[in-house]
C-alpha positions as CSV (number, residue, x, y, z in Angstrom):
1,M,-46.0,7.2,2.3
2,G,-48.2,5.9,-0.5
3,R,-47.9,2.4,-2.1
4,I,-46.6,3.9,-5.4
5,E,-43.9,5.9,-3.6
6,K,-42.8,2.8,-1.7
7,C,-42.6,0.8,-4.8
8,R,-40.5,3.5,-6.5
9,L,-38.0,3.7,-3.7
10,A,-37.7,-0.1,-3.5
11,L,-37.2,-0.5,-7.2
12,P,-33.4,0.0,-7.3
13,A,-32.9,-2.5,-4.5
14,M,-35.1,-5.0,-6.4
15,I,-33.1,-4.5,-9.6
16,G,-29.9,-5.0,-7.7
17,A,-31.2,-8.2,-6.1
18,W,-32.3,-9.6,-9.4
19,L,-28.9,-8.7,-10.9
20,V,-27.2,-10.8,-8.2
21,I,-29.6,-13.7,-8.8
22,L,-29.1,-13.5,-12.6
23,C,-25.3,-13.4,-12.3
24,T,-25.2,-16.3,-9.9
25,A,-27.9,-18.5,-11.5
26,T,-26.5,-18.4,-15.1
27,P,-23.4,-20.3,-16.2
28,V,-20.2,-18.3,-16.0
29,L,-19.2,-17.2,-19.5
30,G,-16.0,-15.7,-20.7
31,E,-13.7,-18.1,-19.0
32,T,-10.5,-19.3,-20.7
33,K,-8.8,-22.6,-20.8
34,P,-6.5,-23.2,-17.8
35,G,-2.9,-23.3,-18.7
36,R,-3.2,-20.8,-21.6
37,W,-0.8,-18.4,-19.9
38,D,1.4,-20.7,-17.9
39,K,4.5,-19.7,-19.9
40,E,3.8,-15.9,-19.5
41,I,3.1,-16.3,-15.8
42,E,6.3,-18.3,-15.4
43,A,8.2,-15.6,-17.3
44,F,6.9,-13.0,-14.8
45,L,8.0,-15.3,-11.9
46,E,11.4,-15.8,-13.4
47,A,11.9,-12.1,-13.7
48,D,10.8,-11.7,-10.1
49,R,13.3,-14.3,-9.0
50,A,16.1,-12.4,-10.8
51,K,15.0,-9.1,-9.4
52,A,12.1,-8.9,-7.0
53,P,9.9,-5.8,-7.4
54,K,9.8,-3.6,-4.4
55,K,6.7,-3.5,-2.3
56,N,4.2,-0.6,-2.1
57,R,4.3,0.1,-5.8
58,T,1.6,0.7,-8.4
59,L,0.7,-2.5,-10.3
60,F,-0.9,-2.5,-13.7
61,I,-2.5,-5.8,-14.6
62,G,-4.9,-7.0,-17.3
63,S,-5.1,-8.0,-20.9
64,S,-3.2,-7.0,-24.1
65,S,-3.8,-3.3,-23.6
66,I,-1.6,-3.6,-20.5
67,K,0.8,-6.1,-22.1
68,R,1.4,-3.9,-25.2
69,W,1.8,-0.7,-23.3
70,E,5.6,-0.5,-23.8
71,T,5.9,3.1,-22.5
72,L,3.8,2.5,-19.4
73,E,6.7,2.7,-16.9
74,Q,8.0,5.9,-18.5
75,D,4.5,7.4,-18.7
76,F,3.9,7.1,-15.0
77,R,7.3,7.4,-13.4
78,S,7.1,11.1,-12.7
79,S,3.7,10.8,-11.0
80,V,3.7,7.6,-9.1
81,G,7.3,6.3,-9.2
82,T,8.3,2.8,-10.3
83,V,5.3,0.8,-11.6
84,I,4.9,-3.0,-12.2
85,R,3.4,-4.2,-15.5
86,R,1.7,-7.6,-15.6
87,G,-0.3,-7.8,-18.8
88,F,-1.1,-11.0,-20.7
89,G,-3.0,-10.9,-23.9
90,G,-6.5,-12.3,-24.1
91,A,-6.9,-12.2,-20.3
92,G,-10.1,-11.4,-18.4
93,I,-10.9,-10.2,-14.9
94,Q,-11.3,-13.9,-13.9
95,D,-7.7,-14.6,-15.0
96,A,-6.4,-11.7,-13.0
97,T,-8.2,-13.2,-10.0
98,R,-6.9,-16.7,-10.8
99,F,-3.2,-15.6,-10.9
100,A,-3.5,-13.1,-8.0
101,D,-1.5,-15.2,-5.6
102,R,1.4,-15.3,-8.1
103,I,1.5,-11.9,-9.7
104,I,-0.4,-9.5,-7.5
105,L,-0.4,-10.5,-3.8
106,P,3.4,-11.1,-3.5
107,Y,4.1,-7.5,-4.6
108,K,1.9,-6.0,-1.9
109,P,1.1,-3.0,-4.2
110,R,-0.3,0.1,-2.7
111,Q,-2.6,0.5,-5.7
112,I,-3.7,-1.8,-8.5
113,V,-4.9,-0.7,-11.9
114,L,-7.0,-3.4,-13.6
115,Y,-7.9,-3.3,-17.3
116,A,-9.9,-6.4,-18.3
117,G,-13.4,-7.4,-19.2
118,G,-13.5,-6.8,-22.9
119,N,-12.3,-10.3,-23.7
120,E,-14.9,-11.8,-21.4
121,I,-17.7,-9.9,-23.2
122,R,-16.4,-11.0,-26.5
123,R,-16.6,-14.6,-25.2
124,G,-20.2,-14.2,-24.2
125,A,-20.2,-12.8,-20.6
126,S,-23.1,-10.5,-19.6
127,S,-22.7,-7.0,-18.4
128,G,-23.8,-8.1,-14.9
129,G,-21.2,-10.9,-15.2
130,I,-18.4,-8.3,-15.6
131,A,-19.6,-6.6,-12.4
132,T,-19.6,-9.9,-10.6
133,F,-16.2,-10.8,-11.8
134,F,-14.8,-7.5,-10.6
135,D,-16.5,-8.0,-7.2
136,V,-14.8,-11.4,-6.9
137,F,-11.4,-9.8,-7.9
138,V,-11.8,-7.1,-5.2
139,K,-12.7,-9.5,-2.5
140,R,-9.7,-11.7,-3.4
141,V,-7.3,-8.8,-3.2
142,R,-8.9,-7.4,0.0
143,A,-8.7,-10.7,1.7
144,E,-4.9,-10.3,2.0
145,L,-4.3,-6.6,1.1
146,P,-7.1,-4.7,2.7
147,G,-5.2,-1.4,2.5
148,T,-4.6,-1.6,-1.3
149,R,-6.5,0.7,-3.6
150,I,-8.0,-0.7,-6.7
151,A,-8.8,1.2,-9.9
152,F,-10.9,-0.3,-12.7
153,V,-10.1,1.2,-16.2
154,S,-13.4,1.2,-18.1
155,I,-13.6,-1.3,-21.0
156,K,-12.6,0.7,-24.0
157,P,-14.6,1.2,-27.2
158,S,-13.0,-0.1,-30.4
159,P,-14.1,-0.3,-34.0
160,K,-13.6,-4.0,-34.1
161,Q,-15.8,-4.7,-31.0
162,W,-18.4,-1.9,-31.7
163,A,-21.2,-4.5,-32.1
164,N,-20.8,-5.0,-28.4
165,A,-20.9,-1.3,-27.5
166,A,-24.2,-1.4,-25.7
167,K,-23.2,-4.3,-23.5
168,I,-19.8,-2.7,-22.8
169,K,-21.4,0.6,-21.8
170,Q,-23.7,-1.2,-19.5
171,A,-20.9,-3.2,-17.9
172,N,-18.9,0.0,-17.4
173,Q,-21.9,1.6,-15.7
174,L,-22.4,-1.3,-13.4
175,V,-18.7,-1.3,-12.3
176,R,-18.9,2.5,-11.9
177,E,-21.8,2.2,-9.5
178,Y,-20.0,-0.6,-7.7
179,C,-16.9,1.6,-7.2
180,S,-19.0,4.6,-6.1
181,D,-19.9,2.7,-2.9
182,D,-16.3,2.2,-1.8
183,M,-13.9,5.0,-1.0
184,R,-11.0,2.7,-1.8
185,L,-12.1,1.9,-5.4
186,D,-11.6,4.1,-8.4
187,F,-13.4,4.0,-11.8
188,I,-11.4,5.5,-14.6
189,D,-13.3,6.4,-17.7
190,V,-11.4,5.9,-21.0
191,W,-14.6,5.3,-23.0
192,T,-15.7,8.9,-23.3
193,P,-12.4,10.5,-24.4
194,M,-11.9,7.8,-27.0
195,L,-15.1,8.7,-28.9
196,G,-15.2,11.3,-31.7
197,A,-17.8,13.9,-32.5
198,D,-19.9,11.2,-34.3
199,G,-20.0,9.2,-31.1
200,K,-17.8,6.4,-32.4
201,P,-14.2,5.4,-31.6
202,K,-11.6,7.7,-33.1
203,P,-9.7,5.7,-35.7
204,E,-6.3,7.3,-35.0
205,L,-6.3,5.8,-31.5
206,Y,-5.9,2.3,-32.8
207,V,-3.4,0.2,-34.7
208,A,-4.3,-1.5,-38.0
209,D,-6.3,-4.3,-36.3
210,Q,-8.8,-1.6,-35.0
211,L,-8.7,-3.2,-31.6
212,H,-5.3,-2.5,-29.9
213,L,-4.1,1.0,-29.0
214,S,-1.7,3.2,-31.0
215,A,0.6,5.7,-29.3
216,A,-2.2,8.3,-29.6
217,G,-4.5,5.9,-27.8
218,Y,-2.1,5.3,-25.0
219,A,-1.6,9.1,-24.6
220,I,-5.4,9.3,-24.1
221,W,-5.2,6.6,-21.4
222,T,-2.3,8.2,-19.7
223,A,-4.1,11.5,-19.5
224,A,-7.2,9.8,-18.0
225,I,-5.3,7.6,-15.5
226,K,-2.4,9.7,-14.3
227,P,-4.4,12.3,-12.3
228,V,-6.2,9.6,-10.3
229,L,-3.1,7.7,-9.5
230,A,-1.1,10.8,-8.7
231,A,-3.9,12.0,-6.3
232,N,-3.9,8.6,-4.6
233,S,-0.1,8.6,-4.2
234,R,-0.2,12.0,-2.6
235,A,-2.9,10.8,-0.2
236,Y,-1.0,7.6,0.5
237,Y,2.2,9.4,1.4
238,S,0.4,11.9,3.6
239,S,-1.7,9.5,5.6
240,A,-1.4,6.4,7.6
241,E,-3.2,4.2,5.1
242,R,0.2,3.4,3.4
243,W,1.0,1.0,6.2
244,E,-2.4,-0.7,6.5
245,N,-1.2,-3.9,4.8
246,T,1.8,-4.1,7.2
247,I,-0.3,-3.5,10.2
248,V,-2.8,-6.2,9.1
249,A,0.1,-8.6,8.6
250,F,1.2,-7.9,12.3
251,E,-2.4,-8.6,13.4
252,E,-2.6,-11.9,11.4
253,A,0.7,-13.0,13.0
254,D,-0.6,-12.1,16.4
255,K,-3.7,-14.3,15.8
256,K,-1.5,-17.3,15.0
257,Q,1.0,-16.7,17.9
258,P,-0.2,-14.0,20.4
259,P,2.7,-12.3,22.2
260,A,2.7,-12.9,25.9
261,P,1.7,-9.9,28.1
262,G,4.4,-8.0,29.8
263,G,6.8,-7.9,26.8
264,I,8.9,-5.1,25.4
265,V,7.5,-3.5,22.2
266,F,9.8,-1.8,19.8
267,I,7.8,0.5,17.5
268,G,8.9,3.1,15.0
269,S,10.4,3.6,11.5
270,S,12.8,1.6,9.3
271,S,15.6,1.5,11.9
272,I,13.2,-0.7,14.0
273,R,11.8,-2.5,11.0
274,G,15.3,-3.3,9.7
275,W,16.5,-4.7,13.0
276,K,16.2,-8.3,11.9
277,T,18.4,-9.7,14.7
278,M,16.5,-8.0,17.5
279,K,15.4,-11.3,19.2
280,Q,18.9,-12.7,19.1
281,D,20.5,-9.4,20.2
282,F,18.2,-9.3,23.2
283,T,18.2,-12.9,24.2
284,G,16.3,-13.4,27.4
285,Y,14.1,-10.4,26.8
286,P,10.5,-10.8,25.4
287,V,11.0,-8.2,22.6
288,I,8.3,-7.6,20.0
289,N,9.4,-5.8,16.8
290,R,6.6,-3.6,15.3
291,G,8.6,-1.3,13.0
292,F,7.2,0.0,9.7
293,G,9.5,1.9,7.4
294,G,9.1,5.5,6.5
295,S,6.8,6.2,9.5
296,E,6.7,9.2,11.7
297,I,5.8,9.6,15.4
298,I,2.2,10.4,14.5
299,D,1.9,7.1,12.7
300,S,3.0,5.2,15.8
301,I,0.3,7.1,17.7
302,H,-2.3,6.2,15.0
303,F,-1.5,2.4,15.2
304,A,-0.8,2.2,18.9
305,D,-4.2,0.7,19.7
306,R,-3.5,-2.1,17.2
307,I,0.2,-2.9,17.6
308,V,1.1,-1.8,21.1
309,V,-1.9,-1.7,23.5
310,P,-3.2,-5.3,22.8
311,Y,0.1,-6.8,23.9
312,K,-0.1,-5.2,27.4
313,P,3.7,-4.6,27.4
314,S,5.6,-3.5,30.4
315,H,7.9,-1.4,28.3
316,V,7.5,0.5,25.0
317,V,10.6,1.6,23.0
318,L,10.0,4.2,20.3
319,Y,12.3,5.2,17.5
320,A,10.8,7.8,15.3
321,G,11.4,11.5,14.5
322,D,14.0,11.0,11.8
323,N,11.5,11.0,8.9
324,D,9.5,13.7,10.6
325,I,12.4,16.2,10.5
326,S,13.4,15.2,7.0
327,R,9.9,16.1,5.9
328,G,10.0,19.6,7.4
329,K,8.6,19.1,10.9
330,S,10.2,21.3,13.6
331,P,11.7,20.1,16.9
332,E,8.7,21.6,18.6
333,I,6.4,19.3,16.6
334,I,8.6,16.3,17.4
335,L,8.1,17.1,21.1
336,A,4.4,17.6,20.8
337,H,3.9,14.4,18.9
338,F,6.0,12.5,21.5
339,K,3.9,13.9,24.3
340,Q,0.8,12.7,22.4
341,F,2.4,9.2,22.0
342,V,3.0,9.1,25.7
343,E,-0.5,10.1,26.4
344,T,-2.0,7.6,24.0
345,V,0.0,4.7,25.5
346,S,-0.3,5.7,29.1
347,D,-4.0,6.1,28.9
348,K,-4.4,2.4,28.2
349,L,-1.1,1.2,29.9
350,P,-0.6,3.4,32.9
351,E,2.2,1.3,34.3
352,A,4.2,0.8,31.1
353,R,7.6,2.4,30.8
354,I,8.3,4.4,27.6
355,S,11.7,4.9,26.2
356,F,12.6,7.3,23.3
357,I,15.7,6.3,21.3
358,T,17.2,9.6,20.2
359,V,16.9,10.6,16.5
360,K,20.1,9.1,15.1
361,P,22.8,11.1,13.2
362,S,23.2,9.9,9.6
363,L,25.4,10.7,6.6
364,S,22.5,11.3,4.3
365,R,20.7,13.7,6.6
366,W,23.7,15.4,8.3
367,K,22.5,18.8,7.1
368,L,19.5,18.4,9.5
369,A,21.8,17.6,12.5
370,G,21.0,20.8,14.2
371,K,17.3,20.3,14.2
372,M,17.7,16.6,15.2
373,S,19.9,17.5,18.1
374,E,17.5,20.2,19.3
375,A,14.6,17.7,19.1
376,N,16.5,15.2,21.1
377,G,17.2,17.7,23.8
378,M,13.6,18.8,24.0
379,V,12.4,15.2,24.4
380,R,15.2,14.5,27.0
381,D,14.0,17.5,29.1
382,F,10.4,16.3,28.9
383,C,11.3,12.8,30.0
384,K,12.9,14.1,33.2
385,T,9.4,15.1,34.3
386,N,8.2,11.5,34.6
387,D,9.9,8.5,36.2
388,R,8.3,6.1,33.6
389,L,9.9,8.0,30.7
390,E,13.6,7.9,29.6
391,V,15.8,8.8,26.7
392,I,18.2,6.2,25.2
393,D,21.0,8.2,23.6
394,I,22.5,6.7,20.5
395,W,23.5,10.1,19.0
396,E,26.9,10.5,20.7
397,P,28.0,6.8,20.3
398,M,27.3,7.1,16.5
399,L,29.7,10.0,16.0
400,G,33.4,9.7,15.2
401,E,36.3,11.7,16.5
402,D,35.6,14.3,13.8
403,G,32.1,14.8,15.3
404,K,30.4,13.4,12.3
405,P,28.5,10.1,11.8
406,R,30.7,7.0,11.6
407,R,30.5,5.8,8.0
408,E,31.1,2.1,9.0
409,L,27.8,2.0,10.8
410,F,25.6,2.5,7.6
411,V,24.7,0.7,4.5
412,G,25.4,2.3,1.1
413,D,22.6,4.9,1.4
414,G,24.2,6.5,4.4
415,L,20.9,6.4,6.2
416,H,20.0,2.9,7.3
417,L,22.1,0.8,9.7
418,N,24.3,-2.2,8.8
419,A,25.2,-5.0,11.2
420,K,27.8,-2.9,12.9
421,G,25.3,-0.1,13.4
422,Y,22.8,-2.5,15.0
423,A,25.6,-4.0,17.2
424,L,26.2,-0.5,18.5
425,W,22.5,0.0,19.1
426,T,22.3,-3.3,20.9
427,K,25.1,-2.3,23.2
428,V,23.5,1.0,24.0
429,V,19.9,-0.2,24.4
430,A,20.4,-3.4,26.3
431,P,21.1,-1.8,29.7
432,H,17.7,0.0,29.5
433,L,15.7,-3.1,29.1
434,S,16.2,-4.4,32.6
435,G,13.3,-3.6,35.0
436,R,13.9,-0.7,37.3
């Protein structure tokens, strides 16, 4: 390879290196005075105390374009469900980072939509500075929420800030390139659809100040953002990535206080996750709760190497299959996945016992009772082939004299267990925890 060719190939890396040096060597511009948003942040926290947002939602955070988006929740409800809006006017990317521990991280969102950067450019930040600020934001979020997706909405064009158009375009391009190197980052372009045939911002997309968006402007944004978030949501609910933050939390807890080998691991869906009194219910037994709500058997297989095998348990208790059947999986698939779970665990822990708590009957899913009962029977027959396997039957004890689920065992949704339900489970499960 000739000298000229080598120089040509090295040029992009050299430019990137100089960009990093430039961004770190020059003073940080675009920062705002600390305390400017104390009242707004406190208002968010007060609202959270009154009604805490649910975890695993989509969070929109950023400057006034987010704050003023009054139809945001309505615009995205059909595609991503309930969203959380945390906009504060005049904010920059650095401000989103600064307040992350108060209005981002506590929500444990499955995806974050960030719109910021325009104010920082207006205050003198460079295009490279915007990319650097975003990098810091991503690293701050990833430090605690490694499974959360992050989308950057491009800095918008506006008649009022058109003098900065070249700098904004360059900043957008740098962030786009940054996102292209990470499968968990999205760059959403709102710059292009907001320009008219003359290459300038369409006036009808703005209110009178020629900076903030009109209803037509937000319609453009919705059209650009919705497909990306909807696709992410579909992928999230069809893959194991939705629990990454939960699994990492388990791993962090394990680092601080590693469970002793030889314990009893309970793994599975929300019926395990919601068993808050497990340690008290099984006093004297070294139980480890590793439930993650909404999961299927395949998910317990996926995470077994991270939240089962490292503990070197003597006994593994699985409750899953409920969600599998509600999502259309057949009893045959339930059996196949249970066999795969047994194989996965036994390969690393050949002496460990494995118990399958039967899929429970419930009021809300009683129409699926036939398939659930069939799946339980198939797993029961399989467990008879191996002395290390057993079925713990909670199906029959949860039925009333009328042959239907006992209402007093469930919370209001008719699906999840209440204290009486867990008391029954404790009574049924406890005899199976003693060593054989």
